[in-house]
N, C-alpha and C positions, 0 to 999 in steps of 0.2 A: 193621682192628684196627674192631670195633664199638663205641662211648663209650658207655656207662654214664650216662647222661643225669640218671638219677634222684640217682648217688651227685652232682654237679654239684648238681641240684639241693638238696642238701642241705644242700652245702658256702658256695652262695652266702648260702641263707637266715641259716643259724649264723656267716656273716661278718658280717652286716645287721644281724642283731641285735646281736652285736657290738658293732659300729660304733653303734647307735642308746643302748644304753647307754652307752658312751664318752664321748660326744656329749652325748645328749637325759638321760643318766642312769633310761633308760626304754627298754621295749621292748612296743607294740603290734603285734598283729599286721593294722593296720590302716593302720600307715605305714609295713608293707615294700613294699605296689608302688610308692609314690613314692617312696623312698630307690633299686631297683632301676630306676626310671625315669629317676632322673637321672646313677646309673651306665650305664647300657647303653641306656635309650632306650626302651626296654621297661617293663610292668606286671606280667608272666610271665615264669618260667623255661621257661614252654613254649613262649612266642614266640621267644626266643634260638635263633640258629642254630649246631650248637657250636662255631664258633671264638667266638662273645659268650658262651659260656658257661666259657671258660678261659682270655677276657679279662675275666671275671668277677669272676671266682676268683684272679687273678693281682692280677689290680688288690688286691683285700681281701688278699690274703696279706702283697702290697709296704706295706700300710698298716699289716697288724702283726696285722690282724684275724682269720686263721686260722693261730697260733702253733703250738694245742692240737690242728692239725688236719693238719697238713703231712702226715703221712702217710700221711690220706689222701687226697691228692694226686694223679690218674690221672696226670696229664703230668708228674709233677717223679720217677717212681721211674724 
């Protein structure tokens, strides 16, 4: 089965946006690469392996930042 990487990109972006709003009270596109780097060690989703994408989504889901998007997580179906 081929992974739809863009689905994971969207989930990660949404999750990090929710995380930043929760922790800092705001979201800035400029902060996205910094927080992605803290989670995975890379500043871009496109630089991540499939396994890293799944890991990032799992981390954000476990922290509660993808609650409203659970049905969109392909590897959870």
